[in-house]
C-alpha positions in Angstrom: 4.4 -19.1 32.3 5.9 -15.9 33.6 9.4 -17.5 33.4 8.8 -18.5 29.9 7.8 -14.9 28.9 10.8 -13.6 30.7 13.0 -16.1 28.9 11.7 -15.0 25.5 12.0 -11.3 26.4 15.7 -11.8 27.4 16.3 -13.8 24.2 14.7 -11.1 22.1 16.8 -8.4 23.8 20.0 -10.5 23.2 19.1 -11.0 19.5 18.5 -7.2 19.1 21.8 -6.4 20.8 23.7 -8.8 18.6 22.0 -7.4 15.4 22.9 -3.8 16.5 26.5 -4.8 17.2 26.9 -6.5 13.8 25.3 -3.5 12.2 27.6 -1.1 14.0 30.6 -3.0 12.7 29.3 -2.8 9.1 28.5 0.9 9.6 32.0 1.6 10.9 33.5 -0.1 7.9 31.2 1.9 5.6 32.0 5.2 7.4 35.7 4.5 7.2 35.5 3.9 3.5 33.3 6.9 2.8 35.2 9.3 5.0 38.5 8.4 3.4 37.5 10.8 0.6 36.4 13.5 3.0 34.9 13.9 6.5 31.1 13.7 6.8 28.5 16.1 7.9 27.4 15.7 11.5 23.7 15.1 10.8 22.7 11.6 10.0 19.2 10.9 8.7 17.7 7.5 9.3 14.5 5.9 8.0 12.8 2.6 8.6 9.9 0.9 10.2 9.8 -0.8 13.6 10.8 -0.2 17.1 14.4 -1.3 16.5 15.0 2.0 14.6 15.6 3.7 18.0 18.4 1.2 18.7 20.0 2.0 15.4 19.7 5.7 16.0 21.5 5.3 19.3 24.2 3.2 17.6 24.9 5.9 14.9 25.4 8.6 17.5 28.1 6.6 19.4 31.0 8.6 20.5 33.6 6.5 18.6 32.0 7.5 15.2 32.9 11.1 15.8 36.2 10.6 14.1 34.3 10.4 10.8 32.6 13.8 11.1 33.9 17.1 9.9 34.1 18.8 13.3 34.9 15.7 15.3 31.7 15.6 17.2 29.3 12.6 17.3 26.6 12.4 14.7 23.3 14.1 15.4 20.8 11.6 14.3 17.4 12.6 13.0 14.5 10.3 12.0 13.6 10.9 8.3 9.8 11.3 8.1 7.3 12.2 5.4 6.7 15.5 7.2 10.2 16.5 6.4 9.3 16.6 2.7 5.9 18.4 2.9 7.5 21.8 1.9 9.1 20.1 -1.1 5.8 18.8 -2.5 3.7 21.9 -2.1 3.0 22.0 -5.9 1.4 18.5 -5.6 -0.5 18.5 -2.3 -2.2 15.2 -3.3 1.0 13.4 -2.3 0.2 14.0 1.3 -3.6 14.2 1.1 -3.9 10.9 -0.7 -3.8 8.3 2.1 -3.1 5.4 -0.3 -0.1 7.2 -1.8 1.2 8.1 1.7 0.8 4.5 2.8 2.7 3.4 -0.3 5.6 5.7 0.5 5.6 4.6 4.1 5.7 0.9 3.0 8.3 1.3 0.2 10.7 3.6 1.9 10.2 2.9 5.5 9.3 6.5 6.4 7.3 7.2 9.5 4.4 9.6 9.4 5.4 12.0 12.2 8.6 13.3 13.7 
């Protein structure tokens, strides 16, 4: 049974690594296209649910993507959270006090609740 669990864990890791590699290729193509009109800011914001988000955050900050940034340094990657918008919605506090609305934003946009 332990061998079966180990097999599935190794397969899952392999699948995640393949997905990240494919995504990195697509990201590189997109960055190449976008930066052809002008170099990009160094801060990249990412949002999304699930534990794989950390893998993608690491992928975005890869050294080889630094050629796309304005100062030639790797991207600084920050997780986009609902907390980041609290100061922008001070005139409508119910956005963050209403649990159902917050859950809807989390579900629709993949935001996490905390930094």
